C-alpha positions as CSV (number, residue, x, y, z in Angstrom):
1,M,54.5,29.8,10.0
2,P,51.1,31.3,9.5
3,A,48.4,30.5,12.4
4,H,45.3,28.7,11.8
5,D,41.7,29.2,13.3
6,D,39.5,26.6,14.4
7,Y,38.1,26.2,10.9
8,G,41.5,26.1,9.1
9,A,41.5,29.5,7.9
10,T,44.7,31.2,8.1
11,M,45.2,33.9,10.3
12,S,47.3,36.8,9.5
13,S,49.7,38.2,12.1
14,G,51.2,41.3,10.9
15,A,50.3,41.0,7.3
16,P,49.5,44.4,5.4
17,P,45.9,45.2,5.6
18,A,45.5,44.9,1.9
19,A,46.4,41.3,2.2
20,D,44.0,40.8,5.0
21,A,41.2,42.4,3.0
22,T,42.2,40.3,-0.1
23,E,42.0,36.8,2.1
24,T,38.5,38.2,3.9
25,D,37.0,38.8,0.4
26,R,38.2,35.3,-0.8
27,L,36.9,33.6,2.5
28,L,33.5,35.6,2.0
29,E,33.2,34.6,-1.7
30,D,33.8,30.9,-0.7
31,S,31.2,31.3,2.2
32,L,28.7,32.8,-0.2
33,A,29.5,30.0,-2.7
34,K,28.8,27.3,-0.2
35,Q,25.8,28.9,1.1
36,A,24.3,29.1,-2.7
37,E,25.4,25.4,-3.0
38,T,23.7,24.5,0.1
39,E,20.5,26.3,-0.7
40,Q,20.4,24.4,-4.2
41,M,21.0,21.0,-2.3
42,G,18.1,22.2,0.0
43,S,15.9,23.1,-2.6
44,A,16.6,19.9,-4.7
45,T,15.9,17.8,-1.5
46,L,12.6,19.5,-0.9
47,N,11.5,19.0,-4.4
48,Q,12.4,15.5,-4.2
49,M,10.5,15.1,-1.1
50,R,7.5,16.7,-2.3
51,G,7.5,14.1,-5.2
52,Q,7.7,11.4,-2.8
53,T,5.1,12.7,-0.8
54,E,2.8,12.8,-3.9
55,Q,3.7,9.2,-4.4
56,L,2.8,8.4,-0.9
57,D,-0.6,10.0,-1.3
58,S,-1.0,8.3,-4.4
59,A,0.0,4.7,-2.9
60,T,-2.6,5.4,0.0
61,V,-5.5,6.0,-2.4
62,T,-4.5,3.0,-4.5
63,A,-4.4,0.8,-1.2
64,R,-7.8,2.4,0.1
65,D,-9.1,1.4,-3.5
66,T,-7.8,-2.1,-3.0
67,Q,-9.3,-2.3,0.4
68,R,-12.6,-1.2,-0.8
69,V,-12.4,-3.6,-3.8
70,T,-11.5,-6.5,-1.5
71,K,-14.2,-6.0,1.0
72,E,-16.7,-6.1,-1.9
73,A,-15.2,-9.1,-3.4
74,K,-15.4,-10.7,0.0
75,R,-19.1,-9.7,0.4
76,T,-19.7,-11.2,-3.0
77,L,-18.1,-14.5,-2.3
78,S,-20.2,-14.6,0.9
79,D,-23.2,-13.9,-0.9
80,I,-22.2,-16.7,-3.5
81,A,-21.6,-19.3,-0.6
82,C,-24.8,-18.5,0.9
83,S,-26.5,-19.1,-2.5
84,I,-24.6,-22.4,-2.9
85,L,-25.6,-23.5,0.4
86,R,-29.3,-22.7,-0.2
87,E,-29.2,-24.5,-3.5
88,K,-27.9,-27.8,-1.5
89,L,-30.5,-27.7,1.1
90,V,-33.3,-27.4,-1.5
91,L,-31.6,-30.1,-3.5
92,G,-31.3,-32.2,-0.2
93,G,-34.8,-31.8,0.4
94,I,-35.9,-32.7,-3.2
95,I,-33.7,-36.0,-2.8
96,L,-35.5,-36.7,0.6
97,V,-38.9,-36.5,-1.3
98,F,-37.9,-38.5,-4.0
99,L,-36.6,-40.8,-1.6
100,A,-39.7,-41.1,0.5
101,I,-41.7,-41.7,-2.9
102,D,-39.4,-44.4,-3.6
103,V,-39.7,-46.0,-0.2
104,Y,-43.6,-45.8,-0.4
105,L,-43.6,-47.4,-3.9
106,A,-41.4,-50.0,-2.8
107,Y,-43.8,-50.7,0.3
108,L,-46.8,-50.9,-2.2
109,L,-44.9,-53.4,-4.4
110,I,-44.1,-55.5,-1.4
111,K,-47.6,-55.4,-0.1
112,N,-49.3,-56.0,-3.4
113,K,-46.9,-58.7,-4.6
114,G,-45.3,-56.8,-7.3
115,S,-48.4,-55.0,-8.9
116,F,-49.8,-51.6,-8.2
117,S,-53.3,-52.5,-8.9
118,K,-55.4,-54.7,-6.4
């Protein structure tokens, strides 16, 4: 029974040198094929990672743009809220002035017994 090394390759024990050379050549070709396959896989993985990096960069730019737009929208909404509050205060003041005029006119009507003239 042929002996095997730690990697499962057959180790010759007393086989003719030509057989050893053929086995060595086959193992070398297998190793080179595996190396080429590994290089191709590594290259494909690297290209995929580059593509993902570009996607992440694009997503980062989009996220920053979204944050900027959100801040601008928040500022605009705050300005609108301030404008609404200012308009409510002005309207409240106008209502108070009209109320004061109504109270004064009611007072004059009561004082002059229903007539504005004396």
